[in-house]
C-alpha positions in Angstrom: 50.4 62.1 36.4 48.5 62.1 39.8 50.8 63.0 42.7 49.6 61.4 45.9 51.1 62.1 49.4 50.9 59.5 52.1 51.1 60.8 55.7 50.2 60.0 59.2 51.3 61.1 62.7 54.1 59.3 64.5 53.4 55.4 65.0 50.2 55.5 62.9 51.6 52.9 60.5 52.5 55.1 57.6 55.6 52.9 56.8 53.5 49.8 56.4 51.0 51.4 54.0 54.0 52.8 52.2 55.4 49.1 51.8 51.9 47.8 50.6 51.9 50.6 48.0 55.4 49.6 46.8 54.4 45.9 46.8 51.4 46.8 44.5 54.0 48.0 41.7 53.7 51.9 42.4 56.6 54.3 42.5 57.0 55.8 46.0 59.7 58.0 47.7 60.1 58.4 51.3 60.7 62.0 52.6 61.9 60.6 55.9 64.5 58.5 54.2 65.7 61.4 52.3 66.0 63.4 55.5 68.1 60.5 56.8 70.5 60.6 53.9 70.8 64.3 54.1 71.8 64.1 57.9 74.2 61.3 57.1 76.0 62.4 53.9 75.3 66.1 52.9 78.3 67.9 54.3 77.0 71.5 53.7 73.7 70.7 55.6 75.5 68.8 58.4 77.7 71.9 58.9 74.6 74.3 59.0 72.9 71.9 61.6 76.1 71.7 63.8 76.1 75.6 63.7 72.4 75.7 64.6 73.0 73.5 67.7 76.2 75.0 68.8 76.6 74.2 72.6 74.3 71.2 72.4 75.3 67.5 72.5 74.0 66.3 69.1 76.6 63.7 68.1 76.5 60.1 68.5 79.5 58.1 69.8 80.8 57.7 66.3 80.9 61.5 65.8 77.8 61.6 63.5 74.7 63.6 63.8 72.2 61.8 66.2 68.8 62.0 65.1 67.5 60.9 68.4 69.4 63.6 70.3 68.4 66.4 67.9 64.7 65.0 68.1 64.7 65.4 71.9 65.9 69.1 71.5 63.6 70.1 68.8 60.5 68.5 70.2 61.0 70.6 73.3 61.8 73.9 71.4 59.6 74.9 68.6 61.9 77.7 67.3 64.8 75.3 66.9 62.3 72.8 65.2 61.4 75.6 62.6 65.0 76.4 61.9 66.0 72.8 61.4 63.0 72.3 59.1 64.1 75.4 57.0 67.4 73.9 56.5 66.2 70.4 55.5 62.9 71.2 53.6 64.6 72.9 50.6 66.9 69.9 49.9 64.0 67.4 50.5 61.8 69.3 48.0 64.6 69.4 45.4 65.0 65.6 45.6 61.2 64.9 45.5 60.9 67.0 42.3 63.7 65.0 40.8 61.7 61.9 41.5 58.7 63.3 39.7 60.8 64.1 36.7 62.3 60.7 36.6 58.9 59.0 36.9 56.9 61.4 34.6 55.7 58.5 32.5 53.9 57.0 35.5 50.1 57.6 35.9 50.2 57.7 39.7 53.3 58.4 41.9 53.5 58.5 45.8 55.4 60.6 48.2 55.4 59.4 51.9 56.1 62.3 54.2 55.4 62.4 58.0 55.6 66.2 58.2 53.4 66.8 55.1 51.0 69.3 56.7 53.6 70.9 59.0 55.9 71.7 56.2 53.1 73.1 53.9 54.1 70.5 51.2 50.5 69.1 51.1 49.5 71.9 48.7 51.7 70.4 46.1 49.7 67.1 45.8 46.5 66.0 43.9 45.4 63.6 46.6 46.4 63.0 50.2 46.2 59.6 52.1 46.2 60.0 55.9 47.0 57.0 58.0 45.2 57.3 61.4 45.5 55.6 64.7 44.2 56.5 68.1 46.8 58.4 70.4 46.7 55.6 73.0 47.7 53.0 70.4 50.4 55.1 69.0 51.7 55.9 72.5 51.8 52.1 73.2 53.6 51.4 69.9 56.3 54.1 70.7 56.9 52.7 74.0 57.2 49.1 72.8 58.9 49.8 69.5 61.4 52.6 70.3 61.7 52.0 74.2 60.5 55.6 74.8 59.2 56.5 78.2 55.6 57.2 78.6 56.4 60.9 79.1 58.6 61.2 76.0 56.2 59.2 73.8 53.4 61.6 74.8 55.6 64.6 74.0 56.4 63.3 70.5 52.7 62.8 70.0 51.8 66.2 71.2 54.4 68.0 69.1 52.3 67.1 65.9 49.2 68.7 64.8 46.1 66.7 66.0 44.7 64.1 63.6 41.3 65.7 63.3 42.7 68.8 61.5 44.8 66.7 59.1 41.8 64.4 58.3 39.9 67.4 57.2 42.7 68.2 54.7 42.9 64.6 53.3 41.1 62.9 50.6 41.4 59.3 51.8 41.8 58.1 55.5 43.0 54.6 56.4 42.4 53.7 60.1 45.0 51.5 61.7 43.7 50.6 65.1 43.5 46.7 64.5 46.0 44.4 62.5 48.2 44.4 59.6 45.8 42.2 57.3 43.2 44.8 57.7 45.5 47.6 57.1 46.7 46.0 54.0 43.1 45.5 52.7 42.3 49.2 53.4 45.3 50.2 51.5 44.5 48.2 48.5 41.0 49.7 48.5 42.4 53.2 48.4 44.6 52.2 45.5 41.6 50.9 43.6 39.8 54.1 44.2 42.8 56.1 43.0 43.1 54.0 39.6 39.5 54.8 39.1 40.3 58.4 38.8 42.5 57.8 35.8 
């Protein structure tokens, strides 16, 4: 089994690449969705996170953890970010390993993970696909898609390691500075290259 990670900085188009991989018939799990599930349903982890952010407003109007509010705190406080990651990564890793076990008959499996390099998980994969887009385009997407202010969009972009360093550690780079049609074609080309490794 070839384990392939798909990553990219915020608003790079990673989710679209993930969808094209799924449409091509491959098994792929999204670490960001696992994260979302944990924050919504895992009572032990929710309790740990509430303790970590004692004194902060981190709940939605419905009384659930607000990813947006937590995000605004941790993107301004690197220590809090690290503490939050330590709580989440252990459970995310456990679920990804379960995914590998459930799909061990597959020749290639994919894991989509935005924080692949920051978490150190990149060392666990045979190949890495990095989805790249210029910081100006990513900022524009964040402002239009998420209604972020320009200042907050820039803060989110700056919180991640620069693309150049991540590209050096990646095996395939898919540039997404144009349109979805070209992005799909580039993704399919990478998938062809991966199948040639079998």
